[in-house]
Structure formats: C-alpha cells, structure tokens
mmCIF file as Biopython writes it, N, C-alpha, C and O atoms, coordinates in Angstrom:
data_model
#
loop_
_atom_site.group_PDB
_atom_site.id
_atom_site.type_symbol
_atom_site.label_atom_id
_atom_site.label_alt_id
_atom_site.label_comp_id
_atom_site.label_asym_id
_atom_site.label_entity_id
_atom_site.label_seq_id
_atom_site.pdbx_PDB_ins_code
_atom_site.Cartn_x
_atom_site.Cartn_y
_atom_site.Cartn_z
_atom_site.occupancy
_atom_site.B_iso_or_equiv
_atom_site.auth_seq_id
_atom_site.auth_asym_id
_atom_site.pdbx_PDB_model_num
ATOM 1   N N  . MET A ? 1  ? 0.898  -1.191 -0.253  1.0 0.0 1  A 1 
ATOM 2   C CA . MET A ? 1  ? -0.077 -0.141 0.317   1.0 0.0 1  A 1 
ATOM 3   C C  . MET A ? 1  ? 0.904  1.135  -0.367  1.0 0.0 1  A 1 
ATOM 4   O O  . MET A ? 1  ? 0.757  1.815  -1.382  1.0 0.0 1  A 1 
ATOM 5   N N  . ARG A ? 2  ? 2.054  1.106  0.790   1.0 0.0 2  A 1 
ATOM 6   C CA . ARG A ? 2  ? 2.912  2.274  0.182   1.0 0.0 2  A 1 
ATOM 7   C C  . ARG A ? 2  ? 3.666  2.788  -0.545  1.0 0.0 2  A 1 
ATOM 8   O O  . ARG A ? 2  ? 4.227  3.880  -0.447  1.0 0.0 2  A 1 
ATOM 9   N N  . LYS A ? 3  ? 3.719  1.985  -1.355  1.0 0.0 3  A 1 
ATOM 10  C CA . LYS A ? 3  ? 4.578  1.902  -2.469  1.0 0.0 3  A 1 
ATOM 11  C C  . LYS A ? 3  ? 3.930  2.429  -3.648  1.0 0.0 3  A 1 
ATOM 12  O O  . LYS A ? 3  ? 4.456  3.053  -4.569  1.0 0.0 3  A 1 
ATOM 13  N N  . ARG A ? 4  ? 2.633  2.073  -3.488  1.0 0.0 4  A 1 
ATOM 14  C CA . ARG A ? 4  ? 1.359  2.374  -3.884  1.0 0.0 4  A 1 
ATOM 15  C C  . ARG A ? 4  ? 1.122  3.737  -4.325  1.0 0.0 4  A 1 
ATOM 16  O O  . ARG A ? 4  ? 0.956  4.160  -5.469  1.0 0.0 4  A 1 
ATOM 17  N N  . THR A ? 5  ? 1.138  4.464  -3.000  1.0 0.0 5  A 1 
ATOM 18  C CA . THR A ? 5  ? 0.609  5.337  -2.914  1.0 0.0 5  A 1 
ATOM 19  C C  . THR A ? 5  ? 2.025  6.206  -3.179  1.0 0.0 5  A 1 
ATOM 20  O O  . THR A ? 5  ? 1.715  7.077  -3.992  1.0 0.0 5  A 1 
ATOM 21  N N  . PHE A ? 6  ? 3.131  6.308  -2.913  1.0 0.0 6  A 1 
ATOM 22  C CA . PHE A ? 6  ? 4.313  6.270  -2.886  1.0 0.0 6  A 1 
ATOM 23  C C  . PHE A ? 6  ? 4.331  6.829  -4.825  1.0 0.0 6  A 1 
ATOM 24  O O  . PHE A ? 6  ? 4.635  7.944  -5.249  1.0 0.0 6  A 1 
ATOM 25  N N  . PHE A ? 7  ? 3.983  5.849  -5.473  1.0 0.0 7  A 1 
ATOM 26  C CA . PHE A ? 7  ? 3.814  5.752  -7.013  1.0 0.0 7  A 1 
ATOM 27  C C  . PHE A ? 7  ? 3.265  6.931  -7.240  1.0 0.0 7  A 1 
ATOM 28  O O  . PHE A ? 7  ? 3.842  7.868  -7.792  1.0 0.0 7  A 1 
ATOM 29  N N  . LEU A ? 8  ? 1.420  6.942  -6.566  1.0 0.0 8  A 1 
ATOM 30  C CA . LEU A ? 8  ? 0.874  7.701  -7.378  1.0 0.0 8  A 1 
ATOM 31  C C  . LEU A ? 8  ? 1.393  9.076  -7.053  1.0 0.0 8  A 1 
ATOM 32  O O  . LEU A ? 8  ? 1.225  9.948  -7.906  1.0 0.0 8  A 1 
ATOM 33  N N  . LEU A ? 9  ? 2.184  9.470  -5.589  1.0 0.0 9  A 1 
ATOM 34  C CA . LEU A ? 9  ? 2.276  11.108 -5.765  1.0 0.0 9  A 1 
ATOM 35  C C  . LEU A ? 9  ? 3.337  11.468 -6.695  1.0 0.0 9  A 1 
ATOM 36  O O  . LEU A ? 9  ? 3.290  12.582 -7.216  1.0 0.0 9  A 1 
ATOM 37  N N  . PHE A ? 10 ? 4.497  10.492 -7.031  1.0 0.0 10 A 1 
ATOM 38  C CA . PHE A ? 10 ? 5.638  10.696 -7.579  1.0 0.0 10 A 1 
ATOM 39  C C  . PHE A ? 10 ? 4.612  11.362 -8.651  1.0 0.0 10 A 1 
ATOM 40  O O  . PHE A ? 10 ? 4.390  12.562 -8.815  1.0 0.0 10 A 1 
ATOM 41  N N  . ALA A ? 11 ? 3.953  10.058 -9.453  1.0 0.0 11 A 1 
ATOM 42  C CA . ALA A ? 11 ? 3.436  10.712 -10.835 1.0 0.0 11 A 1 
ATOM 43  C C  . ALA A ? 11 ? 2.763  11.667 -10.872 1.0 0.0 11 A 1 
ATOM 44  O O  . ALA A ? 11 ? 2.466  12.151 -11.965 1.0 0.0 11 A 1 
ATOM 45  N N  . LEU A ? 12 ? 2.287  12.264 -9.606  1.0 0.0 12 A 1 
ATOM 46  C CA . LEU A ? 12 ? 1.303  13.389 -9.573  1.0 0.0 12 A 1 
ATOM 47  C C  . LEU A ? 12 ? 2.399  14.488 -9.631  1.0 0.0 12 A 1 
ATOM 48  O O  . LEU A ? 12 ? 2.158  15.193 -10.611 1.0 0.0 12 A 1 
ATOM 49  N N  . PHE A ? 13 ? 3.275  14.827 -9.112  1.0 0.0 13 A 1 
ATOM 50  C CA . PHE A ? 13 ? 4.393  15.968 -9.124  1.0 0.0 13 A 1 
ATOM 51  C C  . PHE A ? 13 ? 4.702  15.434 -10.407 1.0 0.0 13 A 1 
ATOM 52  O O  . PHE A ? 13 ? 3.936  15.872 -11.265 1.0 0.0 13 A 1 
ATOM 53  N N  . PHE A ? 14 ? 5.613  14.588 -10.862 1.0 0.0 14 A 1 
ATOM 54  C CA . PHE A ? 14 ? 6.139  14.665 -12.181 1.0 0.0 14 A 1 
ATOM 55  C C  . PHE A ? 14 ? 5.090  15.045 -13.225 1.0 0.0 14 A 1 
ATOM 56  O O  . PHE A ? 14 ? 5.575  15.571 -14.227 1.0 0.0 14 A 1 
ATOM 57  N N  . LEU A ? 15 ? 4.013  14.926 -13.219 1.0 0.0 15 A 1 
ATOM 58  C CA . LEU A ? 15 ? 3.013  15.551 -14.413 1.0 0.0 15 A 1 
ATOM 59  C C  . LEU A ? 15 ? 2.506  16.810 -14.096 1.0 0.0 15 A 1 
ATOM 60  O O  . LEU A ? 15 ? 1.914  17.570 -14.861 1.0 0.0 15 A 1 
ATOM 61  N N  . ALA A ? 16 ? 2.853  17.035 -12.573 1.0 0.0 16 A 1 
ATOM 62  C CA . ALA A ? 16 ? 2.540  18.810 -12.591 1.0 0.0 16 A 1 
ATOM 63  C C  . ALA A ? 16 ? 3.755  19.229 -12.613 1.0 0.0 16 A 1 
ATOM 64  O O  . ALA A ? 16 ? 3.700  20.334 -12.075 1.0 0.0 16 A 1 
ATOM 65  N N  . ALA A ? 17 ? 4.941  18.996 -12.941 1.0 0.0 17 A 1 
ATOM 66  C CA . ALA A ? 17 ? 6.075  19.919 -13.288 1.0 0.0 17 A 1 
ATOM 67  C C  . ALA A ? 17 ? 6.211  20.045 -14.991 1.0 0.0 17 A 1 
ATOM 68  O O  . ALA A ? 17 ? 6.591  21.032 -15.622 1.0 0.0 17 A 1 
ATOM 69  N N  . CYS A ? 18 ? 5.719  18.550 -15.592 1.0 0.0 18 A 1 
ATOM 70  C CA . CYS A ? 18 ? 5.545  18.684 -16.928 1.0 0.0 18 A 1 
ATOM 71  C C  . CYS A ? 18 ? 4.699  19.595 -17.278 1.0 0.0 18 A 1 
ATOM 72  O O  . CYS A ? 18 ? 5.393  20.378 -17.929 1.0 0.0 18 A 1 
ATOM 73  N N  . GLU A ? 19 ? 3.736  19.958 -17.263 1.0 0.0 19 A 1 
ATOM 74  C CA . GLU A ? 19 ? 2.873  20.898 -17.629 1.0 0.0 19 A 1 
ATOM 75  C C  . GLU A ? 19 ? 3.437  22.362 -17.011 1.0 0.0 19 A 1 
ATOM 76  O O  . GLU A ? 19 ? 2.684  23.158 -17.572 1.0 0.0 19 A 1 
ATOM 77  N N  . ASP A ? 20 ? 4.072  22.920 -16.419 1.0 0.0 20 A 1 
ATOM 78  C CA . ASP A ? 20 ? 4.644  24.349 -16.392 1.0 0.0 20 A 1 
ATOM 79  C C  . ASP A ? 20 ? 5.587  24.192 -17.715 1.0 0.0 20 A 1 
ATOM 80  O O  . ASP A ? 20 ? 5.942  25.281 -18.167 1.0 0.0 20 A 1 
ATOM 81  N N  . GLU A ? 21 ? 5.983  23.233 -18.308 1.0 0.0 21 A 1 
ATOM 82  C CA . GLU A ? 21 ? 7.110  23.700 -19.200 1.0 0.0 21 A 1 
ATOM 83  C C  . GLU A ? 21 ? 6.780  23.769 -20.160 1.0 0.0 21 A 1 
ATOM 84  O O  . GLU A ? 21 ? 6.860  22.807 -20.924 1.0 0.0 21 A 1 
ATOM 85  N N  . LYS A ? 22 ? 6.256  24.970 -20.529 1.0 0.0 22 A 1 
ATOM 86  C CA . LYS A ? 22 ? 5.831  25.261 -22.251 1.0 0.0 22 A 1 
ATOM 87  C C  . LYS A ? 22 ? 7.042  25.742 -22.828 1.0 0.0 22 A 1 
ATOM 88  O O  . LYS A ? 22 ? 7.946  26.304 -22.209 1.0 0.0 22 A 1 
ATOM 89  N N  . ALA A ? 23 ? 7.011  25.490 -24.058 1.0 0.0 23 A 1 
ATOM 90  C CA . ALA A ? 23 ? 7.784  25.382 -25.206 1.0 0.0 23 A 1 
ATOM 91  C C  . ALA A ? 23 ? 7.512  26.693 -25.994 1.0 0.0 23 A 1 
ATOM 92  O O  . ALA A ? 23 ? 6.411  27.108 -26.356 1.0 0.0 23 A 1 
ATOM 93  N N  . HIS A ? 24 ? 9.223  27.499 -26.270 1.0 0.0 24 A 1 
ATOM 94  C CA . HIS A ? 24 ? 9.337  28.816 -26.868 1.0 0.0 24 A 1 
ATOM 95  C C  . HIS A ? 24 ? 9.612  28.500 -27.733 1.0 0.0 24 A 1 
ATOM 96  O O  . HIS A ? 24 ? 9.969  27.360 -28.031 1.0 0.0 24 A 1 
ATOM 97  N N  . THR A ? 25 ? 9.504  29.668 -28.571 1.0 0.0 25 A 1 
ATOM 98  C CA . THR A ? 25 ? 10.141 29.677 -29.887 1.0 0.0 25 A 1 
ATOM 99  C C  . THR A ? 25 ? 10.655 31.257 -30.144 1.0 0.0 25 A 1 
ATOM 100 O O  . THR A ? 25 ? 9.996  32.234 -29.789 1.0 0.0 25 A 1 
ATOM 101 N N  . PHE A ? 26 ? 12.096 31.332 -30.902 1.0 0.0 26 A 1 
ATOM 102 C CA . PHE A ? 26 ? 12.955 32.600 -30.655 1.0 0.0 26 A 1 
ATOM 103 C C  . PHE A ? 26 ? 11.782 33.783 -31.638 1.0 0.0 26 A 1 
ATOM 104 O O  . PHE A ? 26 ? 11.367 33.471 -32.754 1.0 0.0 26 A 1 
ATOM 105 N N  . TRP A ? 27 ? 11.465 34.918 -31.044 1.0 0.0 27 A 1 
ATOM 106 C CA . TRP A ? 27 ? 10.555 35.920 -32.020 1.0 0.0 27 A 1 
ATOM 107 C C  . TRP A ? 27 ? 11.748 37.125 -32.607 1.0 0.0 27 A 1 
ATOM 108 O O  . TRP A ? 27 ? 11.888 37.495 -33.773 1.0 0.0 27 A 1 
ATOM 109 N N  . SER A ? 28 ? 12.326 37.461 -31.700 1.0 0.0 28 A 1 
ATOM 110 C CA . SER A ? 28 ? 13.271 38.708 -32.603 1.0 0.0 28 A 1 
ATOM 111 C C  . SER A ? 28 ? 14.366 39.013 -31.668 1.0 0.0 28 A 1 
ATOM 112 O O  . SER A ? 28 ? 14.381 38.214 -30.731 1.0 0.0 28 A 1 
ATOM 113 N N  . ASP A ? 29 ? 15.137 39.763 -31.626 1.0 0.0 29 A 1 
ATOM 114 C CA . ASP A ? 29 ? 16.081 40.516 -30.993 1.0 0.0 29 A 1 
ATOM 115 C C  . ASP A ? 29 ? 15.420 41.560 -29.901 1.0 0.0 29 A 1 
ATOM 116 O O  . ASP A ? 29 ? 14.283 41.892 -30.237 1.0 0.0 29 A 1 
ATOM 117 N N  . ALA A ? 30 ? 15.705 41.930 -29.133 1.0 0.0 30 A 1 
ATOM 118 C CA . ALA A ? 30 ? 14.946 42.494 -27.818 1.0 0.0 30 A 1 
ATOM 119 C C  . ALA A ? 30 ? 15.085 44.329 -27.917 1.0 0.0 30 A 1 
ATOM 120 O O  . ALA A ? 30 ? 15.882 45.169 -27.499 1.0 0.0 30 A 1 
ATOM 121 N N  . THR A ? 31 ? 13.936 44.331 -28.642 1.0 0.0 31 A 1 
ATOM 122 C CA . THR A ? 31 ? 14.083 46.025 -29.146 1.0 0.0 31 A 1 
ATOM 123 C C  . THR A ? 31 ? 12.591 46.597 -28.200 1.0 0.0 31 A 1 
ATOM 124 O O  . THR A ? 31 ? 11.494 46.068 -28.018 1.0 0.0 31 A 1 
ATOM 125 N N  . ILE A ? 32 ? 13.041 47.592 -27.853 1.0 0.0 32 A 1 
ATOM 126 C CA . ILE A ? 32 ? 11.688 48.470 -27.375 1.0 0.0 32 A 1 
ATOM 127 C C  . ILE A ? 32 ? 10.174 48.195 -28.460 1.0 0.0 32 A 1 
ATOM 128 O O  . ILE A ? 32 ? 9.185  47.615 -28.012 1.0 0.0 32 A 1 
ATOM 129 N N  . GLU A ? 33 ? 10.226 48.591 -29.540 1.0 0.0 33 A 1 
ATOM 130 C CA . GLU A ? 33 ? 9.010  48.711 -30.640 1.0 0.0 33 A 1 
ATOM 131 C C  . GLU A ? 33 ? 8.703  47.529 -30.492 1.0 0.0 33 A 1 
ATOM 132 O O  . GLU A ? 33 ? 7.572  47.437 -30.014 1.0 0.0 33 A 1 
ATOM 133 N N  . ALA A ? 34 ? 9.325  46.284 -30.733 1.0 0.0 34 A 1 
ATOM 134 C CA . ALA A ? 34 ? 8.773  44.340 -30.600 1.0 0.0 34 A 1 
ATOM 135 C C  . ALA A ? 34 ? 8.323  44.099 -29.393 1.0 0.0 34 A 1 
ATOM 136 O O  . ALA A ? 34 ? 7.567  43.178 -29.084 1.0 0.0 34 A 1 
ATOM 137 N N  . THR A ? 35 ? 9.010  45.345 -28.314 1.0 0.0 35 A 1 
ATOM 138 C CA . THR A ? 35 ? 8.311  44.479 -27.166 1.0 0.0 35 A 1 
ATOM 139 C C  . THR A ? 35 ? 6.822  45.091 -26.951 1.0 0.0 35 A 1 
ATOM 140 O O  . THR A ? 35 ? 5.929  44.419 -26.434 1.0 0.0 35 A 1 
ATOM 141 N N  . GLU A ? 36 ? 6.636  46.424 -27.392 1.0 0.0 36 A 1 
ATOM 142 C CA . GLU A ? 36 ? 5.554  47.302 -27.429 1.0 0.0 36 A 1 
ATOM 143 C C  . GLU A ? 36 ? 4.372  46.635 -27.966 1.0 0.0 36 A 1 
ATOM 144 O O  . GLU A ? 36 ? 3.264  46.660 -27.431 1.0 0.0 36 A 1 
ATOM 145 N N  . ARG A ? 37 ? 4.829  45.714 -29.640 1.0 0.0 37 A 1 
ATOM 146 C CA . ARG A ? 37 ? 3.938  45.385 -30.194 1.0 0.0 37 A 1 
ATOM 147 C C  . ARG A ? 37 ? 3.455  44.094 -29.282 1.0 0.0 37 A 1 
ATOM 148 O O  . ARG A ? 37 ? 2.256  43.934 -29.054 1.0 0.0 37 A 1 
ATOM 149 N N  . LEU A ? 38 ? 4.130  43.478 -28.938 1.0 0.0 38 A 1 
ATOM 150 C CA . LEU A ? 38 ? 3.981  42.688 -28.123 1.0 0.0 38 A 1 
ATOM 151 C C  . LEU A ? 38 ? 2.917  42.941 -26.833 1.0 0.0 38 A 1 
ATOM 152 O O  . LEU A ? 38 ? 1.893  42.297 -26.607 1.0 0.0 38 A 1 
ATOM 153 N N  . ASP A ? 39 ? 3.317  43.767 -26.264 1.0 0.0 39 A 1 
ATOM 154 C CA . ASP A ? 39 ? 2.543  44.158 -24.990 1.0 0.0 39 A 1 
ATOM 155 C C  . ASP A ? 39 ? 0.869  44.498 -25.457 1.0 0.0 39 A 1 
ATOM 156 O O  . ASP A ? 39 ? -0.126 44.050 -24.886 1.0 0.0 39 A 1 
ATOM 157 N N  . ASP A ? 40 ? 0.888  45.426 -26.667 1.0 0.0 40 A 1 
ATOM 158 C CA . ASP A ? 40 ? -0.444 45.844 -26.910 1.0 0.0 40 A 1 
ATOM 159 C C  . ASP A ? 40 ? -1.075 44.955 -27.693 1.0 0.0 40 A 1 
ATOM 160 O O  . ASP A ? 40 ? -2.174 45.329 -28.102 1.0 0.0 40 A 1 
ATOM 161 N N  . ALA A ? 41 ? -0.604 43.584 -28.120 1.0 0.0 41 A 1 
ATOM 162 C CA . ALA A ? 41 ? -1.218 42.130 -28.556 1.0 0.0 41 A 1 
ATOM 163 C C  . ALA A ? 41 ? -1.835 41.241 -27.361 1.0 0.0 41 A 1 
ATOM 164 O O  . ALA A ? 41 ? -2.487 40.200 -27.448 1.0 0.0 41 A 1 
ATOM 165 N N  . HIS A ? 42 ? -1.428 41.974 -26.200 1.0 0.0 42 A 1 
ATOM 166 C CA . HIS A ? 42 ? -1.196 41.224 -24.922 1.0 0.0 42 A 1 
ATOM 167 C C  . HIS A ? 42 ? -0.907 39.551 -25.241 1.0 0.0 42 A 1 
ATOM 168 O O  . HIS A ? 42 ? -1.538 38.543 -24.926 1.0 0.0 42 A 1 
ATOM 169 N N  . ILE A ? 43 ? 0.659  39.812 -26.206 1.0 0.0 43 A 1 
ATOM 170 C CA . ILE A ? 43 ? 1.006  38.073 -26.170 1.0 0.0 43 A 1 
ATOM 171 C C  . ILE A ? 43 ? 2.084  37.825 -25.560 1.0 0.0 43 A 1 
ATOM 172 O O  . ILE A ? 43 ? 3.131  38.362 -25.921 1.0 0.0 43 A 1 
ATOM 173 N N  . PRO A ? 44 ? 2.038  37.016 -24.582 1.0 0.0 44 A 1 
ATOM 174 C CA . PRO A ? 44 ? 3.169  37.305 -23.066 1.0 0.0 44 A 1 
ATOM 175 C C  . PRO A ? 44 ? 4.441  36.603 -24.021 1.0 0.0 44 A 1 
ATOM 176 O O  . PRO A ? 44 ? 4.334  35.775 -24.925 1.0 0.0 44 A 1 
ATOM 177 N N  . TYR A ? 45 ? 5.701  37.270 -23.454 1.0 0.0 45 A 1 
ATOM 178 C CA . TYR A ? 45 ? 6.917  36.648 -23.970 1.0 0.0 45 A 1 
ATOM 179 C C  . TYR A ? 45 ? 7.947  36.847 -22.501 1.0 0.0 45 A 1 
ATOM 180 O O  . TYR A ? 45 ? 7.730  37.267 -21.364 1.0 0.0 45 A 1 
ATOM 181 N N  . GLU A ? 46 ? 8.933  36.401 -23.092 1.0 0.0 46 A 1 
ATOM 182 C CA . GLU A ? 46 ? 10.372 36.662 -22.018 1.0 0.0 46 A 1 
ATOM 183 C C  . GLU A ? 46 ? 11.414 37.147 -22.755 1.0 0.0 46 A 1 
ATOM 184 O O  . GLU A ? 46 ? 11.497 36.858 -23.948 1.0 0.0 46 A 1 
ATOM 185 N N  . ILE A ? 47 ? 12.346 37.949 -22.135 1.0 0.0 47 A 1 
ATOM 186 C CA . ILE A ? 47 ? 13.481 38.507 -22.613 1.0 0.0 47 A 1 
ATOM 187 C C  . ILE A ? 47 ? 14.923 37.232 -21.873 1.0 0.0 47 A 1 
ATOM 188 O O  . ILE A ? 47 ? 15.397 37.190 -20.738 1.0 0.0 47 A 1 
ATOM 189 N N  . ARG A ? 48 ? 15.110 36.713 -22.620 1.0 0.0 48 A 1 
ATOM 190 C CA . ARG A ? 48 ? 16.519 36.247 -22.857 1.0 0.0 48 A 1 
ATOM 191 C C  . ARG A ? 48 ? 17.406 36.747 -23.482 1.0 0.0 48 A 1 
ATOM 192 O O  . ARG A ? 48 ? 17.521 36.962 -24.688 1.0 0.0 48 A 1 
ATOM 193 N N  . GLY A ? 49 ? 18.521 37.077 -22.039 1.0 0.0 49 A 1 
ATOM 194 C CA . GLY A ? 49 ? 19.516 37.991 -22.830 1.0 0.0 49 A 1 
ATOM 195 C C  . GLY A ? 49 ? 19.106 38.947 -23.780 1.0 0.0 49 A 1 
ATOM 196 O O  . GLY A ? 49 ? 18.165 39.641 -23.396 1.0 0.0 49 A 1 
ATOM 197 N N  . GLU A ? 50 ? 19.572 39.202 -24.996 1.0 0.0 50 A 1 
ATOM 198 C CA . GLU A ? 50 ? 19.496 39.816 -25.647 1.0 0.0 50 A 1 
ATOM 199 C C  . GLU A ? 50 ? 17.899 39.955 -26.651 1.0 0.0 50 A 1 
ATOM 200 O O  . GLU A ? 50 ? 17.361 40.892 -27.241 1.0 0.0 50 A 1 
ATOM 201 N N  . GLU A ? 51 ? 17.589 38.640 -26.467 1.0 0.0 51 A 1 
ATOM 202 C CA . GLU A ? 51 ? 15.995 37.739 -27.730 1.0 0.0 51 A 1 
ATOM 203 C C  . GLU A ? 51 ? 14.830 37.691 -26.835 1.0 0.0 51 A 1 
ATOM 204 O O  . GLU A ? 51 ? 14.713 37.308 -25.670 1.0 0.0 51 A 1 
ATOM 205 N N  . ILE A ? 52 ? 14.093 38.125 -27.589 1.0 0.0 52 A 1 
ATOM 206 C CA . ILE A ? 52 ? 12.491 37.931 -27.216 1.0 0.0 52 A 1 
ATOM 207 C C  . ILE A ? 52 ? 11.999 36.269 -27.303 1.0 0.0 52 A 1 
ATOM 208 O O  . ILE A ? 52 ? 12.083 35.894 -28.473 1.0 0.0 52 A 1 
ATOM 209 N N  . TRP A ? 53 ? 11.705 35.616 -26.749 1.0 0.0 53 A 1 
ATOM 210 C CA . TRP A ? 53 ? 10.920 34.100 -27.053 1.0 0.0 53 A 1 
ATOM 211 C C  . TRP A ? 53 ? 9.663  34.111 -26.642 1.0 0.0 53 A 1 
ATOM 212 O O  . TRP A ? 53 ? 9.415  34.251 -25.445 1.0 0.0 53 A 1 
ATOM 213 N N  . ILE A ? 54 ? 8.686  33.966 -27.567 1.0 0.0 54 A 1 
ATOM 214 C CA . ILE A ? 54 ? 7.135  33.917 -27.488 1.0 0.0 54 A 1 
ATOM 215 C C  . ILE A ? 54 ? 6.901  32.313 -27.224 1.0 0.0 54 A 1 
ATOM 216 O O  . ILE A ? 54 ? 7.604  31.392 -27.640 1.0 0.0 54 A 1 
ATOM 217 N N  . PRO A ? 55 ? 6.045  32.257 -26.640 1.0 0.0 55 A 1 
ATOM 218 C CA . PRO A ? 55 ? 4.845  30.458 -26.319 1.0 0.0 55 A 1 
ATOM 219 C C  . PRO A ? 55 ? 4.446  29.950 -27.474 1.0 0.0 55 A 1 
ATOM 220 O O  . PRO A ? 55 ? 3.580  30.552 -28.109 1.0 0.0 55 A 1 
ATOM 221 N N  . GLU A ? 56 ? 4.854  29.064 -27.834 1.0 0.0 56 A 1 
ATOM 222 C CA . GLU A ? 56 ? 4.833  28.254 -29.592 1.0 0.0 56 A 1 
ATOM 223 C C  . GLU A ? 56 ? 3.264  28.695 -29.752 1.0 0.0 56 A 1 
ATOM 224 O O  . GLU A ? 56 ? 2.757  29.072 -30.808 1.0 0.0 56 A 1 
ATOM 225 N N  . GLU A ? 57 ? 2.641  28.579 -28.572 1.0 0.0 57 A 1 
ATOM 226 C CA . GLU A ? 57 ? 0.966  28.715 -29.230 1.0 0.0 57 A 1 
ATOM 227 C C  . GLU A ? 57 ? 0.790  29.849 -29.713 1.0 0.0 57 A 1 
ATOM 228 O O  . GLU A ? 57 ? 0.219  30.000 -30.793 1.0 0.0 57 A 1 
ATOM 229 N N  . GLU A ? 58 ? 1.162  30.645 -29.137 1.0 0.0 58 A 1 
ATOM 230 C CA . GLU A ? 58 ? 1.161  32.609 -29.961 1.0 0.0 58 A 1 
ATOM 231 C C  . GLU A ? 58 ? 1.923  32.973 -30.802 1.0 0.0 58 A 1 
ATOM 232 O O  . GLU A ? 58 ? 2.079  34.171 -31.039 1.0 0.0 58 A 1 
ATOM 233 N N  . ALA A ? 59 ? 2.569  32.019 -31.443 1.0 0.0 59 A 1 
ATOM 234 C CA . ALA A ? 59 ? 3.312  32.112 -32.841 1.0 0.0 59 A 1 
ATOM 235 C C  . ALA A ? 59 ? 2.455  32.687 -33.476 1.0 0.0 59 A 1 
ATOM 236 O O  . ALA A ? 59 ? 2.680  33.870 -33.730 1.0 0.0 59 A 1 
ATOM 237 N N  . GLU A ? 60 ? 1.316  32.148 -33.908 1.0 0.0 60 A 1 
ATOM 238 C CA . GLU A ? 60 ? 0.565  32.625 -35.337 1.0 0.0 60 A 1 
ATOM 239 C C  . GLU A ? 60 ? 0.091  33.958 -35.115 1.0 0.0 60 A 1 
ATOM 240 O O  . GLU A ? 60 ? 0.171  34.739 -36.063 1.0 0.0 60 A 1 
ATOM 241 N N  . ARG A ? 61 ? -0.528 34.472 -33.708 1.0 0.0 61 A 1 
ATOM 242 C CA . ARG A ? 61 ? -0.909 35.443 -33.551 1.0 0.0 61 A 1 
ATOM 243 C C  . ARG A ? 61 ? 0.286  36.634 -33.149 1.0 0.0 61 A 1 
ATOM 244 O O  . ARG A ? 61 ? 0.037  37.840 -33.140 1.0 0.0 61 A 1 
ATOM 245 N N  . ALA A ? 62 ? 1.419  36.129 -32.871 1.0 0.0 62 A 1 
ATOM 246 C CA . ALA A ? 62 ? 2.479  37.442 -33.281 1.0 0.0 62 A 1 
ATOM 247 C C  . ALA A ? 62 ? 2.789  37.521 -34.498 1.0 0.0 62 A 1 
ATOM 248 O O  . ALA A ? 62 ? 2.956  38.675 -34.891 1.0 0.0 62 A 1 
ATOM 249 N N  . VAL A ? 63 ? 2.989  36.377 -35.560 1.0 0.0 63 A 1 
ATOM 250 C CA . VAL A ? 63 ? 2.757  36.849 -36.741 1.0 0.0 63 A 1 
ATOM 251 C C  . VAL A ? 63 ? 2.395  37.791 -37.409 1.0 0.0 63 A 1 
ATOM 252 O O  . VAL A ? 63 ? 3.001  38.546 -38.169 1.0 0.0 63 A 1 
ATOM 253 N N  . LEU A ? 64 ? 0.606  37.664 -36.860 1.0 0.0 64 A 1 
ATOM 254 C CA . LEU A ? 64 ? -0.433 38.036 -37.940 1.0 0.0 64 A 1 
ATOM 255 C C  . LEU A ? 64 ? -0.461 39.681 -37.417 1.0 0.0 64 A 1 
ATOM 256 O O  . LEU A ? 64 ? -0.830 40.637 -38.099 1.0 0.0 64 A 1 
ATOM 257 N N  . CYS A ? 65 ? 0.012  39.714 -36.082 1.0 0.0 65 A 1 
ATOM 258 C CA . CYS A ? 65 ? -0.620 41.224 -35.766 1.0 0.0 65 A 1 
ATOM 259 C C  . CYS A ? 65 ? 1.146  42.277 -34.837 1.0 0.0 65 A 1 
ATOM 260 O O  . CYS A ? 65 ? 1.142  43.270 -34.109 1.0 0.0 65 A 1 
ATOM 261 N N  . CYS A ? 66 ? 2.248  41.489 -35.317 1.0 0.0 66 A 1 
ATOM 262 C CA . CYS A ? 66 ? 3.604  42.042 -34.757 1.0 0.0 66 A 1 
ATOM 263 C C  . CYS A ? 66 ? 4.491  41.988 -36.154 1.0 0.0 66 A 1 
ATOM 264 O O  . CYS A ? 66 ? 5.383  42.831 -36.067 1.0 0.0 66 A 1 
ATOM 265 N N  . SER A ? 67 ? 4.528  41.483 -37.049 1.0 0.0 67 A 1 
ATOM 266 C CA . SER A ? 67 ? 5.339  41.201 -38.104 1.0 0.0 67 A 1 
ATOM 267 C C  . SER A ? 67 ? 5.414  42.745 -39.292 1.0 0.0 67 A 1 
ATOM 268 O O  . SER A ? 67 ? 6.096  42.704 -40.316 1.0 0.0 67 A 1 
#
C-alpha cells in the first residue's frame, strides 16, 4: 500500500512539473518596439539575454499582429 501511494504521489508531482514547461520559440532581438507590439497584442514573452521568446501557441498571433 505504501509503494502504491508513493508511486501515485510521484506521478502526480511529475505530471504537474511537466505542465509548467511550455515550449517557447525565438521571436526577435529585444527592442523597445518589438516588446511594445507584443504588449499591445497581449502576447506573453520572455527576454532571454538580448532575445525575445514567445510561447509556441502564440506564434501565429504574433505573426499576424506584430510582423
């Protein structure tokens, strides 16, 4: 019974951790204009170094509004 409980808790934590990992794709170099366009379109982004990364599921919206 303890092994089963431990396994279920482990699986639950593992699956919860996997959902937090969202794939991002490179969008452009980090400029004020690019971040303003993404902000205006309510598209989330991350600044990594000198680059802007957006979630993969938002890539089509970003192309349509911010290219």
